[in-house]
PyMOL Python script that loads the backbone (N, CA, C, O; Angstrom):
from pymol import cmd

cmd.read_pdbstr("""\
ATOM      1  N   UNK A   1       0.851  -1.178   0.000  1.00  0.00           N
ATOM      2  CA  UNK A   1       0.000   0.000   0.000  1.00  0.00           C
ATOM      3  C   UNK A   1       0.892   1.234   0.000  1.00  0.00           C
ATOM      4  O   UNK A   1       1.585   1.511   0.979  1.00  0.00           O
ATOM      5  N   UNK A   2       0.868   1.961  -1.090  1.00  0.00           N
ATOM      6  CA  UNK A   2       1.757   3.103  -1.246  1.00  0.00           C
ATOM      7  C   UNK A   2       1.515   4.175  -0.187  1.00  0.00           C
ATOM      8  O   UNK A   2       2.452   4.843   0.251  1.00  0.00           O
ATOM      9  N   UNK A   3       0.281   4.335   0.216  1.00  0.00           N
ATOM     10  CA  UNK A   3      -0.070   5.387   1.165  1.00  0.00           C
ATOM     11  C   UNK A   3       0.742   5.276   2.454  1.00  0.00           C
ATOM     12  O   UNK A   3       1.235   6.285   2.957  1.00  0.00           O
ATOM     13  N   UNK A   4       0.885   4.086   2.988  1.00  0.00           N
ATOM     14  CA  UNK A   4       1.564   3.895   4.274  1.00  0.00           C
ATOM     15  C   UNK A   4       3.013   3.434   4.133  1.00  0.00           C
ATOM     16  O   UNK A   4       3.757   3.429   5.114  1.00  0.00           O
ATOM     17  N   UNK A   5       3.413   3.054   2.948  1.00  0.00           N
ATOM     18  CA  UNK A   5       4.753   2.494   2.773  1.00  0.00           C
ATOM     19  C   UNK A   5       5.866   3.502   3.014  1.00  0.00           C
ATOM     20  O   UNK A   5       7.007   3.114   3.264  1.00  0.00           O
ATOM     21  N   UNK A   6       5.551   4.792   2.941  1.00  0.00           N
ATOM     22  CA  UNK A   6       6.586   5.798   3.210  1.00  0.00           C
ATOM     23  C   UNK A   6       7.102   5.653   4.637  1.00  0.00           C
ATOM     24  O   UNK A   6       8.285   5.874   4.894  1.00  0.00           O
ATOM     25  N   UNK A   7       6.215   5.281   5.575  1.00  0.00           N
ATOM     26  CA  UNK A   7       6.630   5.115   6.970  1.00  0.00           C
ATOM     27  C   UNK A   7       7.552   3.909   7.115  1.00  0.00           C
ATOM     28  O   UNK A   7       8.483   3.919   7.920  1.00  0.00           O
ATOM     29  N   UNK A   8       7.281   2.871   6.328  1.00  0.00           N
ATOM     30  CA  UNK A   8       8.147   1.687   6.338  1.00  0.00           C
ATOM     31  C   UNK A   8       9.557   2.072   5.895  1.00  0.00           C
ATOM     32  O   UNK A   8      10.541   1.644   6.499  1.00  0.00           O
ATOM     33  N   UNK A   9       9.651   2.871   4.851  1.00  0.00           N
ATOM     34  CA  UNK A   9      10.961   3.325   4.364  1.00  0.00           C
ATOM     35  C   UNK A   9      11.679   4.168   5.412  1.00  0.00           C
ATOM     36  O   UNK A   9      12.889   4.041   5.600  1.00  0.00           O
ATOM     37  N   UNK A  10      10.925   5.028   6.091  1.00  0.00           N
ATOM     38  CA  UNK A  10      11.528   5.881   7.111  1.00  0.00           C
ATOM     39  C   UNK A  10      12.001   5.078   8.325  1.00  0.00           C
ATOM     40  O   UNK A  10      13.017   5.413   8.933  1.00  0.00           O
ATOM     41  N   UNK A  11      11.272   4.030   8.675  1.00  0.00           N
ATOM     42  CA  UNK A  11      11.709   3.152   9.779  1.00  0.00           C
ATOM     43  C   UNK A  11      13.048   2.528   9.430  1.00  0.00           C
ATOM     44  O   UNK A  11      13.979   2.538  10.235  1.00  0.00           O
ATOM     45  N   UNK A  12      13.139   1.987   8.227  1.00  0.00           N
ATOM     46  CA  UNK A  12      14.377   1.350   7.778  1.00  0.00           C
ATOM     47  C   UNK A  12      15.520   2.357   7.770  1.00  0.00           C
ATOM     48  O   UNK A  12      16.625   2.046   8.213  1.00  0.00           O
ATOM     49  N   UNK A  13      15.261   3.559   7.270  1.00  0.00           N
ATOM     50  CA  UNK A  13      16.279   4.613   7.231  1.00  0.00           C
ATOM     51  C   UNK A  13      16.761   4.949   8.633  1.00  0.00           C
ATOM     52  O   UNK A  13      17.966   5.049   8.865  1.00  0.00           O
ATOM     53  N   UNK A  14      15.827   5.125   9.580  1.00  0.00           N
ATOM     54  CA  UNK A  14      16.196   5.484  10.954  1.00  0.00           C
ATOM     55  C   UNK A  14      16.981   4.359  11.633  1.00  0.00           C
ATOM     56  O   UNK A  14      17.937   4.616  12.365  1.00  0.00           O
ATOM     57  N   UNK A  15      16.574   3.111  11.386  1.00  0.00           N
ATOM     58  CA  UNK A  15      17.278   1.979  11.989  1.00  0.00           C
ATOM     59  C   UNK A  15      18.701   1.874  11.446  1.00  0.00           C
ATOM     60  O   UNK A  15      19.640   1.605  12.195  1.00  0.00           O
ATOM     61  N   UNK A  16      18.855   2.087  10.144  1.00  0.00           N
ATOM     62  CA  UNK A  16      20.195   2.030   9.553  1.00  0.00           C
ATOM     63  C   UNK A  16      21.081   3.137  10.109  1.00  0.00           C
ATOM     64  O   UNK A  16      22.289   2.956  10.262  1.00  0.00           O
ATOM     65  N   UNK A  17      20.482   4.277  10.408  1.00  0.00           N
ATOM     66  CA  UNK A  17      21.234   5.395  10.970  1.00  0.00           C
ATOM     67  C   UNK A  17      21.438   5.287  12.469  1.00  0.00           C
ATOM     68  O   UNK A  17      22.090   6.142  13.067  1.00  0.00           O
ATOM     69  N   UNK A  18      20.889   4.248  13.084  1.00  0.00           N
ATOM     70  CA  UNK A  18      21.062   4.048  14.513  1.00  0.00           C
ATOM     71  C   UNK A  18      20.202   4.969  15.368  1.00  0.00           C
ATOM     72  O   UNK A  18      20.478   5.147  16.555  1.00  0.00           O
ATOM     73  N   UNK A  19      19.174   5.548  14.787  1.00  0.00           N
ATOM     74  CA  UNK A  19      18.309   6.475  15.521  1.00  0.00           C
ATOM     75  C   UNK A  19      17.049   5.730  15.968  1.00  0.00           C
ATOM     76  O   UNK A  19      16.025   5.767  15.286  1.00  0.00           O
ATOM     77  N   UNK A  20      17.131   5.060  17.109  1.00  0.00           N
ATOM     78  CA  UNK A  20      16.025   4.235  17.587  1.00  0.00           C
ATOM     79  C   UNK A  20      14.815   5.080  17.982  1.00  0.00           C
ATOM     80  O   UNK A  20      13.678   4.624  17.864  1.00  0.00           O
ATOM     81  N   UNK A  21      15.050   6.306  18.449  1.00  0.00           N
ATOM     82  CA  UNK A  21      13.932   7.185  18.806  1.00  0.00           C
ATOM     83  C   UNK A  21      13.081   7.492  17.573  1.00  0.00           C
ATOM     84  O   UNK A  21      11.855   7.385  17.617  1.00  0.00           O
ATOM     85  N   UNK A  22      13.728   7.870  16.488  1.00  0.00           N
ATOM     86  CA  UNK A  22      13.005   8.177  15.251  1.00  0.00           C
ATOM     87  C   UNK A  22      12.352   6.916  14.685  1.00  0.00           C
ATOM     88  O   UNK A  22      11.236   6.973  14.168  1.00  0.00           O
ATOM     89  N   UNK A  23      13.037   5.787  14.779  1.00  0.00           N
ATOM     90  CA  UNK A  23      12.470   4.533  14.279  1.00  0.00           C
ATOM     91  C   UNK A  23      11.168   4.226  15.017  1.00  0.00           C
ATOM     92  O   UNK A  23      10.189   3.814  14.396  1.00  0.00           O
ATOM     93  N   UNK A  24      11.150   4.425  16.336  1.00  0.00           N
ATOM     94  CA  UNK A  24       9.941   4.192  17.124  1.00  0.00           C
ATOM     95  C   UNK A  24       8.839   5.164  16.716  1.00  0.00           C
ATOM     96  O   UNK A  24       7.679   4.775  16.582  1.00  0.00           O
ATOM     97  N   UNK A  25       9.200   6.411  16.523  1.00  0.00           N
ATOM     98  CA  UNK A  25       8.228   7.415  16.089  1.00  0.00           C
ATOM     99  C   UNK A  25       7.602   7.028  14.748  1.00  0.00           C
ATOM    100  O   UNK A  25       6.391   7.143  14.563  1.00  0.00           O
ATOM    101  N   UNK A  26       8.438   6.568  13.818  1.00  0.00           N
ATOM    102  CA  UNK A  26       7.938   6.176  12.503  1.00  0.00           C
ATOM    103  C   UNK A  26       7.097   4.898  12.583  1.00  0.00           C
ATOM    104  O   UNK A  26       6.150   4.738  11.813  1.00  0.00           O
ATOM    105  N   UNK A  27       7.426   3.996  13.493  1.00  0.00           N
ATOM    106  CA  UNK A  27       6.603   2.791  13.693  1.00  0.00           C
ATOM    107  C   UNK A  27       5.199   3.192  14.136  1.00  0.00           C
ATOM    108  O   UNK A  27       4.206   2.654  13.645  1.00  0.00           O
ATOM    109  N   UNK A  28       5.127   4.137  15.064  1.00  0.00           N
ATOM    110  CA  UNK A  28       3.824   4.616  15.531  1.00  0.00           C
ATOM    111  C   UNK A  28       3.029   5.229  14.391  1.00  0.00           C
ATOM    112  O   UNK A  28       1.822   5.013  14.286  1.00  0.00           O
ATOM    113  N   UNK A  29       3.694   5.986  13.545  1.00  0.00           N
ATOM    114  CA  UNK A  29       3.019   6.609  12.395  1.00  0.00           C
ATOM    115  C   UNK A  29       2.541   5.542  11.409  1.00  0.00           C
ATOM    116  O   UNK A  29       1.467   5.674  10.822  1.00  0.00           O
ATOM    117  N   UNK A  30       3.330   4.495  11.229  1.00  0.00           N
ATOM    118  CA  UNK A  30       2.939   3.399  10.342  1.00  0.00           C
ATOM    119  C   UNK A  30       1.683   2.713  10.872  1.00  0.00           C
ATOM    120  O   UNK A  30       0.746   2.454  10.117  1.00  0.00           O
ATOM    121  N   UNK A  31       1.666   2.422  12.159  1.00  0.00           N
ATOM    122  CA  UNK A  31       0.489   1.787  12.774  1.00  0.00           C
ATOM    123  C   UNK A  31      -0.735   2.683  12.596  1.00  0.00           C
ATOM    124  O   UNK A  31      -1.797   2.215  12.188  1.00  0.00           O
ATOM    125  N   UNK A  32      -0.584   3.963  12.901  1.00  0.00           N
ATOM    126  CA  UNK A  32      -1.699   4.898  12.749  1.00  0.00           C
ATOM    127  C   UNK A  32      -2.205   4.927  11.316  1.00  0.00           C
ATOM    128  O   UNK A  32      -3.413   4.888  11.081  1.00  0.00           O
ATOM    129  N   UNK A  33      -1.302   4.994  10.374  1.00  0.00           N
ATOM    130  CA  UNK A  33      -1.680   5.064   8.966  1.00  0.00           C
ATOM    131  C   UNK A  33      -2.496   3.834   8.563  1.00  0.00           C
ATOM    132  O   UNK A  33      -3.556   3.963   7.950  1.00  0.00           O
ATOM    133  N   UNK A  34      -2.007   2.656   8.903  1.00  0.00           N
ATOM    134  CA  UNK A  34      -2.687   1.419   8.513  1.00  0.00           C
ATOM    135  C   UNK A  34      -4.034   1.303   9.219  1.00  0.00           C
ATOM    136  O   UNK A  34      -5.050   1.032   8.579  1.00  0.00           O
ATOM    137  N   UNK A  35      -4.044   1.506  10.529  1.00  0.00           N
ATOM    138  CA  UNK A  35      -5.274   1.316  11.304  1.00  0.00           C
ATOM    139  C   UNK A  35      -6.341   2.333  10.914  1.00  0.00           C
ATOM    140  O   UNK A  35      -7.488   1.961  10.669  1.00  0.00           O
ATOM    141  N   UNK A  36      -5.978   3.603  10.855  1.00  0.00           N
ATOM    142  CA  UNK A  36      -6.969   4.628  10.535  1.00  0.00           C
ATOM    143  C   UNK A  36      -7.482   4.499   9.103  1.00  0.00           C
ATOM    144  O   UNK A  36      -8.676   4.655   8.852  1.00  0.00           O
ATOM    145  N   UNK A  37      -6.592   4.219   8.182  1.00  0.00           N
ATOM    146  CA  UNK A  37      -7.002   4.082   6.790  1.00  0.00           C
ATOM    147  C   UNK A  37      -7.911   2.868   6.607  1.00  0.00           C
ATOM    148  O   UNK A  37      -8.937   2.952   5.932  1.00  0.00           O
ATOM    149  N   UNK A  38      -7.533   1.743   7.207  1.00  0.00           N
ATOM    150  CA  UNK A  38      -8.356   0.538   7.105  1.00  0.00           C
ATOM    151  C   UNK A  38      -9.712   0.742   7.776  1.00  0.00           C
ATOM    152  O   UNK A  38     -10.731   0.278   7.265  1.00  0.00           O
ATOM    153  N   UNK A  39      -9.732   1.426   8.908  1.00  0.00           N
ATOM    154  CA  UNK A  39     -10.990   1.705   9.607  1.00  0.00           C
ATOM    155  C   UNK A  39     -11.919   2.535   8.732  1.00  0.00           C
ATOM    156  O   UNK A  39     -13.117   2.262   8.658  1.00  0.00           O
ATOM    157  N   UNK A  40     -11.374   3.536   8.078  1.00  0.00           N
ATOM    158  CA  UNK A  40     -12.186   4.365   7.181  1.00  0.00           C
ATOM    159  C   UNK A  40     -12.740   3.547   6.019  1.00  0.00           C
ATOM    160  O   UNK A  40     -13.891   3.727   5.621  1.00  0.00           O
ATOM    161  N   UNK A  41     -11.924   2.652   5.480  1.00  0.00           N
ATOM    162  CA  UNK A  41     -12.385   1.812   4.376  1.00  0.00           C
ATOM    163  C   UNK A  41     -13.504   0.878   4.833  1.00  0.00           C
ATOM    164  O   UNK A  41     -14.456   0.645   4.088  1.00  0.00           O
ATOM    165  N   UNK A  42     -13.400   0.347   6.041  1.00  0.00           N
ATOM    166  CA  UNK A  42     -14.456  -0.516   6.579  1.00  0.00           C
ATOM    167  C   UNK A  42     -15.742   0.293   6.759  1.00  0.00           C
ATOM    168  O   UNK A  42     -16.824  -0.173   6.401  1.00  0.00           O
ATOM    169  N   UNK A  43     -15.627   1.498   7.309  1.00  0.00           N
ATOM    170  CA  UNK A  43     -16.808   2.350   7.499  1.00  0.00           C
ATOM    171  C   UNK A  43     -17.505   2.655   6.182  1.00  0.00           C
ATOM    172  O   UNK A  43     -18.731   2.755   6.119  1.00  0.00           O
ATOM    173  N   UNK A  44     -16.701   2.801   5.127  1.00  0.00           N
ATOM    174  CA  UNK A  44     -17.264   3.106   3.808  1.00  0.00           C
ATOM    175  C   UNK A  44     -17.645   1.836   3.053  1.00  0.00           C
ATOM    176  O   UNK A  44     -18.041   1.887   1.888  1.00  0.00           O
ATOM    177  N   UNK A  45     -17.520   0.695   3.736  1.00  0.00           N
ATOM    178  CA  UNK A  45     -17.870  -0.623   3.174  1.00  0.00           C
ATOM    179  C   UNK A  45     -16.997  -1.008   1.974  1.00  0.00           C
ATOM    180  O   UNK A  45     -17.426  -1.763   1.102  1.00  0.00           O
ATOM    181  N   UNK A  46     -15.773  -0.484   1.941  1.00  0.00           N
ATOM    182  CA  UNK A  46     -14.799  -0.866   0.909  1.00  0.00           C
ATOM    183  C   UNK A  46     -13.950  -1.996   1.486  1.00  0.00           C
ATOM    184  O   UNK A  46     -12.765  -1.827   1.771  1.00  0.00           O
ATOM    185  N   UNK A  47     -14.593  -3.153   1.648  1.00  0.00           N
ATOM    186  CA  UNK A  47     -13.987  -4.247   2.392  1.00  0.00           C
ATOM    187  C   UNK A  47     -12.782  -4.860   1.688  1.00  0.00           C
ATOM    188  O   UNK A  47     -11.803  -5.218   2.343  1.00  0.00           O
ATOM    189  N   UNK A  48     -12.840  -4.984   0.380  1.00  0.00           N
ATOM    190  CA  UNK A  48     -11.700  -5.560  -0.345  1.00  0.00           C
ATOM    191  C   UNK A  48     -10.456  -4.690  -0.187  1.00  0.00           C
ATOM    192  O   UNK A  48      -9.352  -5.198   0.006  1.00  0.00           O
ATOM    193  N   UNK A  49     -10.647  -3.383  -0.270  1.00  0.00           N
ATOM    194  CA  UNK A  49      -9.516  -2.468  -0.097  1.00  0.00           C
ATOM    195  C   UNK A  49      -8.983  -2.539   1.333  1.00  0.00           C
ATOM    196  O   UNK A  49      -7.772  -2.512   1.552  1.00  0.00           O
ATOM    197  N   UNK A  50      -9.885  -2.629   2.291  1.00  0.00           N
ATOM    198  CA  UNK A  50      -9.472  -2.731   3.692  1.00  0.00           C
ATOM    199  C   UNK A  50      -8.684  -4.016   3.918  1.00  0.00           C
ATOM    200  O   UNK A  50      -7.660  -4.010   4.601  1.00  0.00           O
ATOM    201  N   UNK A  51      -9.161  -5.115   3.344  1.00  0.00           N
ATOM    202  CA  UNK A  51      -8.457  -6.395   3.508  1.00  0.00           C
ATOM    203  C   UNK A  51      -7.076  -6.363   2.869  1.00  0.00           C
ATOM    204  O   UNK A  51      -6.132  -6.950   3.399  1.00  0.00           O
ATOM    205  N   UNK A  52      -6.953  -5.692   1.751  1.00  0.00           N
ATOM    206  CA  UNK A  52      -5.648  -5.554   1.102  1.00  0.00           C
ATOM    207  C   UNK A  52      -4.681  -4.787   2.006  1.00  0.00           C
ATOM    208  O   UNK A  52      -3.519  -5.166   2.155  1.00  0.00           O
ATOM    209  N   UNK A  53      -5.175  -3.716   2.600  1.00  0.00           N
ATOM    210  CA  UNK A  53      -4.352  -2.921   3.509  1.00  0.00           C
ATOM    211  C   UNK A  53      -3.980  -3.728   4.761  1.00  0.00           C
ATOM    212  O   UNK A  53      -2.857  -3.627   5.255  1.00  0.00           O
ATOM    213  N   UNK A  54      -4.914  -4.519   5.266  1.00  0.00           N
ATOM    214  CA  UNK A  54      -4.629  -5.334   6.446  1.00  0.00           C
ATOM    215  C   UNK A  54      -3.596  -6.424   6.132  1.00  0.00           C
ATOM    216  O   UNK A  54      -2.781  -6.781   6.983  1.00  0.00           O
ATOM    217  N   UNK A  55      -3.642  -6.935   4.927  1.00  0.00           N
ATOM    218  CA  UNK A  55      -2.632  -7.917   4.511  1.00  0.00           C
ATOM    219  C   UNK A  55      -1.243  -7.272   4.545  1.00  0.00           C
ATOM    220  O   UNK A  55      -0.284  -7.857   5.047  1.00  0.00           O
ATOM    221  N   UNK A  56      -1.157  -6.070   4.006  1.00  0.00           N
ATOM    222  CA  UNK A  56       0.102  -5.317   4.063  1.00  0.00           C
ATOM    223  C   UNK A  56       0.497  -5.077   5.520  1.00  0.00           C
ATOM    224  O   UNK A  56       1.666  -5.210   5.882  1.00  0.00           O
ATOM    225  N   UNK A  57      -0.483  -4.724   6.350  1.00  0.00           N
ATOM    226  CA  UNK A  57      -0.224  -4.495   7.768  1.00  0.00           C
ATOM    227  C   UNK A  57       0.358  -5.707   8.460  1.00  0.00           C
ATOM    228  O   UNK A  57       1.251  -5.580   9.298  1.00  0.00           O
ATOM    229  N   UNK A  58      -0.142  -6.886   8.115  1.00  0.00           N
ATOM    230  CA  UNK A  58       0.393  -8.121   8.703  1.00  0.00           C
ATOM    231  C   UNK A  58       1.856  -8.319   8.323  1.00  0.00           C
ATOM    232  O   UNK A  58       2.672  -8.745   9.140  1.00  0.00           O
ATOM    233  N   UNK A  59       2.170  -8.004   7.078  1.00  0.00           N
ATOM    234  CA  UNK A  59       3.546  -8.163   6.603  1.00  0.00           C
ATOM    235  C   UNK A  59       4.497  -7.244   7.360  1.00  0.00           C
ATOM    236  O   UNK A  59       5.558  -7.682   7.806  1.00  0.00           O
ATOM    237  N   UNK A  60       4.126  -5.971   7.507  1.00  0.00           N
ATOM    238  CA  UNK A  60       5.029  -5.046   8.193  1.00  0.00           C
ATOM    239  C   UNK A  60       5.040  -5.291   9.702  1.00  0.00           C
ATOM    240  O   UNK A  60       6.050  -5.047  10.362  1.00  0.00           O
ATOM    241  N   UNK A  61       3.925  -5.770  10.249  1.00  0.00           N
ATOM    242  CA  UNK A  61       3.902  -6.109  11.679  1.00  0.00           C
ATOM    243  C   UNK A  61       4.900  -7.218  11.965  1.00  0.00           C
ATOM    244  O   UNK A  61       5.602  -7.198  12.976  1.00  0.00           O
ATOM    245  N   UNK A  62       4.952  -8.184  11.062  1.00  0.00           N
ATOM    246  CA  UNK A  62       5.906  -9.289  11.217  1.00  0.00           C
ATOM    247  C   UNK A  62       7.334  -8.792  10.988  1.00  0.00           C
ATOM    248  O   UNK A  62       8.246  -9.125  11.745  1.00  0.00           O
ATOM    249  N   UNK A  63       7.517  -7.993   9.938  1.00  0.00           N
ATOM    250  CA  UNK A  63       8.845  -7.492   9.578  1.00  0.00           C
ATOM    251  C   UNK A  63       9.467  -6.672  10.707  1.00  0.00           C
ATOM    252  O   UNK A  63      10.652  -6.816  11.009  1.00  0.00           O
ATOM    253  N   UNK A  64       8.653  -5.805  11.332  1.00  0.00           N
ATOM    254  CA  UNK A  64       9.164  -4.903  12.365  1.00  0.00           C
ATOM    255  C   UNK A  64       8.767  -5.321  13.784  1.00  0.00           C
ATOM    256  O   UNK A  64       9.024  -4.600  14.749  1.00  0.00           O
ATOM    257  N   UNK A  65       8.141  -6.491  13.896  1.00  0.00           N
ATOM    258  CA  UNK A  65       7.732  -7.031  15.196  1.00  0.00           C
ATOM    259  C   UNK A  65       6.864  -6.027  15.966  1.00  0.00           C
ATOM    260  O   UNK A  65       7.201  -5.624  17.080  1.00  0.00           O
ATOM    261  N   UNK A  66       5.752  -5.636  15.358  1.00  0.00           N
ATOM    262  CA  UNK A  66       4.835  -4.662  15.955  1.00  0.00           C
ATOM    263  C   UNK A  66       3.571  -5.391  16.400  1.00  0.00           C
ATOM    264  O   UNK A  66       2.634  -5.551  15.618  1.00  0.00           O
ATOM    265  N   UNK A  67       3.547  -5.832  17.650  1.00  0.00           N
ATOM    266  CA  UNK A  67       2.407  -6.586  18.172  1.00  0.00           C
ATOM    267  C   UNK A  67       1.132  -5.743  18.219  1.00  0.00           C
ATOM    268  O   UNK A  67       0.039  -6.255  17.977  1.00  0.00           O
ATOM    269  N   UNK A  68       1.267  -4.469  18.525  1.00  0.00           N
ATOM    270  CA  UNK A  68       0.098  -3.588  18.592  1.00  0.00           C
ATOM    271  C   UNK A  68      -0.668  -3.592  17.271  1.00  0.00           C
ATOM    272  O   UNK A  68      -1.898  -3.577  17.259  1.00  0.00           O
ATOM    273  N   UNK A  69       0.058  -3.614  16.177  1.00  0.00           N
ATOM    274  CA  UNK A  69      -0.578  -3.608  14.867  1.00  0.00           C
ATOM    275  C   UNK A  69      -1.361  -4.895  14.652  1.00  0.00           C
ATOM    276  O   UNK A  69      -2.468  -4.866  14.114  1.00  0.00           O
ATOM    277  N   UNK A  70      -0.797  -6.018  15.066  1.00  0.00           N
ATOM    278  CA  UNK A  70      -1.511  -7.294  14.940  1.00  0.00           C
ATOM    279  C   UNK A  70      -2.834  -7.264  15.704  1.00  0.00           C
ATOM    280  O   UNK A  70      -3.835  -7.804  15.233  1.00  0.00           O
ATOM    281  N   UNK A  71      -2.841  -6.641  16.873  1.00  0.00           N
ATOM    282  CA  UNK A  71      -4.051  -6.531  17.677  1.00  0.00           C
ATOM    283  C   UNK A  71      -5.130  -5.763  16.911  1.00  0.00           C
ATOM    284  O   UNK A  71      -6.271  -6.215  16.820  1.00  0.00           O
ATOM    285  N   UNK A  72      -4.772  -4.616  16.370  1.00  0.00           N
ATOM    286  CA  UNK A  72      -5.741  -3.792  15.633  1.00  0.00           C
ATOM    287  C   UNK A  72      -6.219  -4.488  14.361  1.00  0.00           C
ATOM    288  O   UNK A  72      -7.388  -4.376  13.990  1.00  0.00           O
ATOM    289  N   UNK A  73      -5.326  -5.198  13.704  1.00  0.00           N
ATOM    290  CA  UNK A  73      -5.694  -5.931  12.491  1.00  0.00           C
ATOM    291  C   UNK A  73      -6.737  -6.994  12.822  1.00  0.00           C
ATOM    292  O   UNK A  73      -7.712  -7.161  12.090  1.00  0.00           O
ATOM    293  N   UNK A  74      -6.531  -7.708  13.918  1.00  0.00           N
ATOM    294  CA  UNK A  74      -7.485  -8.752  14.322  1.00  0.00           C
ATOM    295  C   UNK A  74      -8.873  -8.154  14.579  1.00  0.00           C
ATOM    296  O   UNK A  74      -9.883  -8.741  14.191  1.00  0.00           O
ATOM    297  N   UNK A  75      -8.923  -7.003  15.224  1.00  0.00           N
ATOM    298  CA  UNK A  75     -10.210  -6.352  15.481  1.00  0.00           C
ATOM    299  C   UNK A  75     -10.907  -5.958  14.182  1.00  0.00           C
ATOM    300  O   UNK A  75     -12.111  -6.161  14.026  1.00  0.00           O
ATOM    301  N   UNK A  76     -10.141  -5.397  13.259  1.00  0.00           N
ATOM    302  CA  UNK A  76     -10.728  -4.983  11.981  1.00  0.00           C
ATOM    303  C   UNK A  76     -11.171  -6.185  11.152  1.00  0.00           C
ATOM    304  O   UNK A  76     -12.188  -6.121  10.462  1.00  0.00           O
ATOM    305  N   UNK A  77     -10.419  -7.272  11.217  1.00  0.00           N
ATOM    306  CA  UNK A  77     -10.817  -8.480  10.486  1.00  0.00           C
ATOM    307  C   UNK A  77     -12.137  -9.032  11.029  1.00  0.00           C
ATOM    308  O   UNK A  77     -12.968  -9.521  10.264  1.00  0.00           O
ATOM    309  N   UNK A  78     -12.328  -8.956  12.338  1.00  0.00           N
ATOM    310  CA  UNK A  78     -13.602  -9.396  12.928  1.00  0.00           C
ATOM    311  C   UNK A  78     -14.748  -8.527  12.441  1.00  0.00           C
ATOM    312  O   UNK A  78     -15.826  -9.033  12.128  1.00  0.00           O
ATOM    313  N   UNK A  79     -14.524  -7.233  12.376  1.00  0.00           N
ATOM    314  CA  UNK A  79     -15.559  -6.312  11.897  1.00  0.00           C
ATOM    315  C   UNK A  79     -15.904  -6.600  10.439  1.00  0.00           C
ATOM    316  O   UNK A  79     -17.079  -6.610  10.074  1.00  0.00           O
ATOM    317  N   UNK A  80     -14.902  -6.832   9.611  1.00  0.00           N
ATOM    318  CA  UNK A  80     -15.135  -7.162   8.200  1.00  0.00           C
ATOM    319  C   UNK A  80     -15.931  -8.454   8.087  1.00  0.00           C
ATOM    320  O   UNK A  80     -16.851  -8.556   7.275  1.00  0.00           O
ATOM    321  N   UNK A  81     -15.578  -9.430   8.897  1.00  0.00           N
ATOM    322  CA  UNK A  81     -16.278 -10.709   8.884  1.00  0.00           C
ATOM    323  C   UNK A  81     -17.751 -10.530   9.247  1.00  0.00           C
ATOM    324  O   UNK A  81     -18.620 -11.132   8.616  1.00  0.00           O
ATOM    325  N   UNK A  82     -18.037  -9.714  10.250  1.00  0.00           N
ATOM    326  CA  UNK A  82     -19.427  -9.455  10.647  1.00  0.00           C
ATOM    327  C   UNK A  82     -20.213  -8.804   9.515  1.00  0.00           C
ATOM    328  O   UNK A  82     -21.360  -9.167   9.255  1.00  0.00           O
ATOM    329  N   UNK A  83     -19.589  -7.845   8.846  1.00  0.00           N
ATOM    330  CA  UNK A  83     -20.256  -7.158   7.737  1.00  0.00           C
ATOM    331  C   UNK A  83     -20.542  -8.145   6.609  1.00  0.00           C
ATOM    332  O   UNK A  83     -21.634  -8.142   6.041  1.00  0.00           O
ATOM    333  N   UNK A  84     -19.577  -8.976   6.289  1.00  0.00           N
ATOM    334  CA  UNK A  84     -19.769  -9.963   5.216  1.00  0.00           C
ATOM    335  C   UNK A  84     -20.868 -10.965   5.585  1.00  0.00           C
ATOM    336  O   UNK A  84     -21.651 -11.365   4.724  1.00  0.00           O
ATOM    337  N   UNK A  85     -20.932 -11.369   6.848  1.00  0.00           N
ATOM    338  CA  UNK A  85     -21.977 -12.294   7.288  1.00  0.00           C
ATOM    339  C   UNK A  85     -23.356 -11.647   7.171  1.00  0.00           C
ATOM    340  O   UNK A  85     -24.307 -12.287   6.722  1.00  0.00           O
ATOM    341  N   UNK A  86     -23.466 -10.383   7.572  1.00  0.00           N
ATOM    342  CA  UNK A  86     -24.742  -9.679   7.460  1.00  0.00           C
ATOM    343  C   UNK A  86     -25.169  -9.559   6.002  1.00  0.00           C
ATOM    344  O   UNK A  86     -26.346  -9.705   5.675  1.00  0.00           O
ATOM    345  N   UNK A  87     -24.206  -9.293   5.138  1.00  0.00           N
ATOM    346  CA  UNK A  87     -24.516  -9.194   3.709  1.00  0.00           C
ATOM    347  C   UNK A  87     -25.022 -10.531   3.176  1.00  0.00           C
ATOM    348  O   UNK A  87     -25.996 -10.586   2.426  1.00  0.00           O
ATOM    349  N   UNK A  88     -24.348 -11.604   3.573  1.00  0.00           N
ATOM    350  CA  UNK A  88     -24.739 -12.941   3.110  1.00  0.00           C
ATOM    351  C   UNK A  88     -26.144 -13.298   3.607  1.00  0.00           C
ATOM    352  O   UNK A  88     -26.942 -13.872   2.866  1.00  0.00           O
ATOM    353  N   UNK A  89     -26.436 -12.961   4.844  1.00  0.00           N
ATOM    354  CA  UNK A  89     -27.772 -13.227   5.391  1.00  0.00           C
ATOM    355  C   UNK A  89     -28.837 -12.413   4.677  1.00  0.00           C
ATOM    356  O   UNK A  89     -29.937 -12.901   4.420  1.00  0.00           O
ATOM    357  N   UNK A  90     -28.507 -11.184   4.362  1.00  0.00           N
ATOM    358  CA  UNK A  90     -29.461 -10.325   3.680  1.00  0.00           C
ATOM    359  C   UNK A  90     -29.773 -10.850   2.267  1.00  0.00           C
ATOM    360  O   UNK A  90     -30.894 -10.705   1.778  1.00  0.00           O
ATOM    361  N   UNK A  91     -28.791 -11.445   1.633  1.00  0.00           N
ATOM    362  CA  UNK A  91     -28.979 -11.964   0.285  1.00  0.00           C
ATOM    363  C   UNK A  91     -29.805 -13.235   0.281  1.00  0.00           C
ATOM    364  O   UNK A  91     -30.481 -13.525  -0.706  1.00  0.00           O
ATOM    365  N   UNK A  92     -29.767 -14.003   1.367  1.00  0.00           N
ATOM    366  CA  UNK A  92     -30.509 -15.263   1.415  1.00  0.00           C
ATOM    367  C   UNK A  92     -31.966 -15.062   1.824  1.00  0.00           C
ATOM    368  O   UNK A  92     -32.766 -15.993   1.736  1.00  0.00           O
ATOM    369  N   UNK A  93     -32.310 -13.873   2.264  1.00  0.00           N
ATOM    370  CA  UNK A  93     -33.703 -13.612   2.682  1.00  0.00           C
ATOM    371  C   UNK A  93     -34.581 -13.302   1.507  1.00  0.00           C
ATOM    372  O   UNK A  93     -35.776 -13.059   1.677  1.00  0.00           O
TER     373      UNK A  93
END
""", "prot")
cmd.dss("prot")
cmd.show_as("cartoon", "prot")
cmd.util.cbc("prot")
cmd.orient("prot")
């Protein structure tokens, strides 16, 4: 996801430069970008786009060992699942 990938690049840059404070700051910005953007997509019922962003989020959470991001991703995946179930039920009625 190009929108949030700039933070990934900045984390790598800060880590290579030995600036752990900046790396942490950029990690927080990356989490915010992914979580807020995915939340907005879910609210607008753009579930495929949200799932794509969450997939990217899982990759960077693993790459940078960001447990907080995994927590938020799990919550959003549950919300997407509920919406899809409601849609499926509505179609069968």
